[in-house]
N, C-alpha and C positions, 0 to 999 in steps of 0.2 A: 121727311128724309129726302136727301138729294137724289135725283134720278141717276141710275147706274149708267155710266157712259159705255158705249160700245168700244171694244178693243180695236186698236189700229191693226191693219193687216200685217205689219211687221211683227206684232206680238202674236197674232193668230198663227202666222207661219213659223213661229218659234225663233225668229231672228233677234228679237229683243225680249228680255224677261219682263213679266208684268211689273215686278218691283222697280226695275230700272226705268221703265216707261212712266210709272207713277211719279217719279222724281223729275222727269224732264218734259212731260207732256205740256205743262203750262208754259214752258219756255219755247215751245214750238208754235210758229205762226201757222195759220191754215194753209198758206202757200207751201210751207215746208212739209207739213203733214201729207199734203197731196203729192208733193214731189217724192217724198219717201215711199209712198205707195207705188209710184211708178218705178223707182229704183229697185224695190223688192221684186216686182214683177219682171223687170228687164233682166235682172241677174238670174232669177229662177227659170224664166221661160226662154231666154236668149243666150246668156253667157254660159251657164253651167252645162246645158246640153251640147255646147259647141267645144267643150274642152278636149275631147278625144280627137275631134276634127282638127283643132289647132295643132295638137301635138303631131298628128299625121302629116300636116302641111309644113312642118319644119324639116328642112332638107338634112339628110344624113350623109350627103356627099360633101366632103371637105371643101371642094371647089366652089360650092354654091351655098354652103351652110350660113355664111355671113352675108349673103347677097339677096336672099329671098325672104320676104316677110309673109307669114301666112295670110292668104287673101281674106279669110274670114274676119280678120281684124277690121279691115276697111269696110266690109259689109256691116259689121256691128256698129262702127262709128257713124255710118250714114243713118242707121236706124235710130241710134241714141240721139243724134243731133236733131232728127226730125221730130222727136218726142220732147225736146227741150231738156234732155239729160246731158248737159254739156258745160264744161268748165265750172262745175259745182263748187270747187275748192276755193275759188277766188271771190272773197266776200265784198259785196258792194259797200259795206260799212267802212272797210279799210281801203278799198280801191274803187271809188265811185264811178270812175270813167269806164272800167272794164268789168267790174264785178257782178256777181249774182246776188240776189237778195236773200242770202243765208248767213246765219251766224256760224261761228266756229263750232258751237255745240250741235247745231242742226246738221252741218256738213259732216261733223265727226261721226255722228250716228250713221250717216249714209256711207262714209268711208268704211265703217264696220261691215255693212252689208256687202260692199265691194270686196272686202277682204275674204268673204265667204267663197268667192269665185277664184278662178285662176287669175294671175296678175293682169291678163288682158281685159278683165272686167273693168278695171280702173282705166286702162287705156281706151276702151271703147267709149268712155265718157270724157276723154281728154283730161283725166284726173290722175295720171300716173307720174311717179317720180322717175327721173329728176326734173322732168318738165314743169311740174307744179311749182317747185321751189324756184326754178329759173324764171318762170312767168311772174311769180310774185316779186322777184328782184327787179325785173324789167318794168313791171307795173308801178312799183313803189319808187325805184331809184333811177330808172332809165329816162333819158330825155325824149323829146318827140320823135326825132329821127331814129333813135335806137328802138323805140316802140314800134314805129312804122315798119322798120326793116326786119326786126326779129320777133318782137312780141306778137304782132298781128298774125304772122304765119303760124306761130305756136298756138295762139288762141284758136285759130282755124283748124288746127290738127293737120296742117300741110307738111310740117317738118317736125323733127325731134331735136333734142339738145343734150348736152352733157355739162356737169359741174365739175371742173377740174381743180381739185384741192389737194387730196392726199398724195404724199410723195414716198417713193420707194426707199430712199436712203437717209431719211430723217425720222425721228419719233413724232409722227403726225398727230398723235393723241394730244400733244402740246402744239397747237396750231401756230404759235409764235416761231416754231422751228422751220416752218415752210420757207424754202430758200429759192424757189424758182425766180430767176432774175427778170425783172420788168424795168426797162430803162427807156427814157425818152431820148431819141436822136433826131433833132430837127422836128419835123411835123409827123414823125412816126414813133411808134412804141415797138421795142425789140424784146422778144420773149425767148428765154432759154431755160429749160427745166426738164425734169424727169418725173412723171407722175405715174401712179397706178391705182387700181380699183376705181377707175373712172366709169361709172355706170352709164350705159347707153352709147358709149363711144364707138362700139362696134356696129351699131345699127346703120344700115345704108341710108336711112332717112335722117340721121343725125347731121345737121348742117351748121351747128354753132356750138362752141365751147365757151363757158364763162370760166376764165382762168384766174386763180388767186396766186399772186406772187409777191415777192419782196421788192418794193420800189424805192424805199427810203430807209436803208439799213442803219443810217446814222441817227435817225430820230430817237430821242431819249426814251420815248414811250414805245415799248414793244408792241403795243396795240395800235400804233399809228405808222407802222413801217410797211404795211401791205396794201395792195390795190387789186381791183378786179377789172379785167379787160375782156372785151368781146373778141373772140378769135373764130373766124370762119373755119369750119372743119376741113375745108379743102385748101387752106392757106399753105403756101410753100413752107416746108419745114415742120409741119404737123405730121407725125407718124404714129399710127396705131401699131405698137410693137407686137402685141399678142393679147388674146382674151385670157383672163385669169380664171382658174377653175375654183369653184366653191364646193368643197367636199366631192369633187369629181364632176359637178355640174358646170357647164360653160354658159348657160343661159342665153344661147343663141336664139334669135339673131341680134340681141341687144348687147349682152355681155357686160363684164366689168373689166375694163382693159388697162393695160400698161401703155402709156402714151408719152412720147418725147416731143419737145418743142425746141427746134434748133434754128436759131436766128430767124424766128418767125416775126414778120413785120406787118403791123396793122396801123392805120391812121390814129392819131391822137384822139380823134372823136370817138374811138371805141372804148375809151376809159369810162367806167361807170361811176357816177356821182362825183368823184374827185380823187386826187392823189391821197394816199394814206387812209382811205375810208373803207378798206377791205373788211376789217373786223366789224365795223358798224353794219355793213351789208350782210355778212354771214350770220350775225346774231339776229338780224331782222328776218333772215331767210329760214333759220333752223327752228325757231320757236314753234310756230304753227305746224311746220313740217313734221316735227317730232310727234305732235298729237295725231297727225294723219297716219303716221307709221303705227302708232299705238292702237288706233281704232282698227286699222286693217289687221293688225296682229290679233286683236280680240276676235275679229271675224274668222281668222284662220284657226284660232283655238276652238271656237264654236263648231266649226266644221269638223275638226279632228275629234271632238267629243261626239258628234253625230256618227262618225265612222265607228267610234268605240261602242256606242250603244247598239248600232246595227250588228256589229260583230258579236257583241255579247248576247244578242237575242237571235242569232242565226242558228236555226235548228240543225244545220249540217255540221256545226262545230260543237261537239260535246266531249270535252276532255273528262276522263274518269266518269263517263256516263251522265254528265250533267251539262246543261247550258252554261256558258261562261257567266251569264247573269245570275246563276244559282250558286256561284262561288263567292264567299263573303268578301275576299280581298278585292275582287273586281267591282262588286257593288260599292264598297267603301271608296275605291279610287274614283269611280264615276261621281260620287257625291263630292269628293275633295276637288275634282276638276270643276264642277259647277261652282263651288265656293270660290275657287281661285279666279274664275272668269268674272264672277259678280264683283269681287273685290277690285279686280283690275279695272273693270268698266267704271266703277265709281271714282277711281283716281283720275281717269281720263275725263269724265264728265266734269269733275271739279276743276281740272286744268283748263278745259275748253271754256267753261263758264267764267273763270278768272280772266282769260284772254278777252272774252267778249265785254266784260265789265270794266276791266282796268288796263288792258293791253298786255302784250307778251312779256314785256320787261317785268311788270309786277307779278306775273305768273311764273317766273323762273323756277321757283322751288317746286310748285305743283307740276310743272312740265318735267322737271328732273325726276321727281318721285315716280311719275307715270312711266317715263322713259325706261327707268331701271326695272320697276316692278312688273310692268305689263309683259315685256318680252320674256322675262324669267318665268312668269306664270304660264304664258302661252307655251313655252318650251316644255314645262312640266306636263301640261295637258297633252301635247303631241307625243311626248315620251310614253305616257301611260297608254295612249291609244296604240302606239307602235307595239308596246309590250303585249297588249291583248291580241294583236294581230299575229304575233309570233314572227316567223320568218317572212311572212308576207308584208309585215310592217316596214321592213327595210328594203323591200324589193321595188322594182319599177312598176309593179302591178297596182300599187296604191300611191297616192300623192304624199303620204305621210313623211317619207324620208326627205322629199324635196321641201316640204313645209318646215321640217326640223332644220335643214341646212339654211334656209332663208332666215328663219328666226334667230338661229345661233349667230348668224352674221350681223344681225341688227344689234347685238351686244357690243359691237365695235362701231357701227354706223352712227353718225351724228354725235360722236364723242363716246368713248368706251365707258362702261359702267363705273369703272374705278374713278374716272374724272368727276362724274356727277356725284358719286358717293363722297368723294373728298370735299367737293364744294358744299354739299349739303351738310356734311358733318361739321365743317367750319362755321356755317351759318347757325347751326344749332348751338355750337360752343359759344358764339357771340352772345347768347342769351344768359350766359353764366352769371354775369354781374347782376342782372335783373333778378335772377333766381336766388342768388345769395342774399340780396337786399330783402326780398320777400320772406325768405326763410328766417332771416334775423328778426324781422318785424314779428313774425309768428312766434318765434322763440321768446322774444321779449314779452309779448302779450301772454304767452303761456306761463312764464315765471310770475307775472303780475297776478294771474288768476290763482296760481298755487299759493302765493303769499296771502292773497285776499281771503281764501277759504282755509288757510292754515293747513295745507295738505303737503305731505312729503311725497315726492314722486317715487314710483316703484323702480324706474329705470335710472 
């Protein structure tokens, strides 16, 4: 018999189920296993204990709320960087010049661990959105000057960034509707547009926006009309109009902002990749990014389930004379939450593995399945946890309401559920001809067998 292997600390800590680990362990290098151990310890020992401190360091004064970043974040960044827990999202396989020697699967599991903590857990390791996607864009599509000017400071954690895509006055779920004007005038590019839900634009450390706009509206292909331009956050004509609230949360000091660009002028060298290449870039950006969102969402769901279990076993909470854990509906809901988390994780593991083996384009379907299913599963888990907590579950005394608000928003982010469902439904329907041909072959063979054995069918 083979010797029984010792469980990884991530499993021992309850961060990854034994079943999931058994499926992925052989696809983890020893380097990745060691790094995962360090990630678990850092999140448990450094990030999670600092959550209340972080919240207390966010200013409640409107005059400074958007100007002061909690100092604990920079302290954690220094600690993480000194331990080699830095830029883990950027794969050396895809970005040899800047990347870390991790696969999407390996980093995906680490992103789940980061999702257990407050969002600054990801930031402490320089692995938070929208910077991750922007760094991937600059690493993959940026030229040497663009990388030197913007990518390197982002990789160093010296600045932050925004990805400026969604627009207020168009149906942005269909990205071809994006109408921000990008025009070349001499050796400059002029940008005019009105954006909103631009994550990170309110952060005082945000120094650059990657702006998607329409540069070639006359192109016959709707997918070759848009370009992406690098715009310094302090360029004349860039205005952060207001932070948007998400179910009442403003997410200061980063925010999700309404931004206008009025006759903003940047040099032509700020164009990324080339004219009309915007859709190519955003597809390359969003694939792996959706997987990162999914894994962090699973981490959030796991933490919500932990809150639920603690609440259910809290001896001070005994409705009708019994622990909540002694009520059958609560026990059943805990079990259902575990099942949903395990199902969701398997979808993400499948998508991450497909990206590693065949690339993001080949994994489009798996990414879409995960994007839709994972967030909805996580929302169900958080909702059950909130219900067990009663009024406390929707209060500021627990993070559950904030978790729910963030997850609910992800049903819109990176393409709303309906768009992905429509695309995947069409892909499934394309199989109809093949299915009918196979059905006809089976029916023909069935008739032959009936005739051969001289049998009259019952149906």
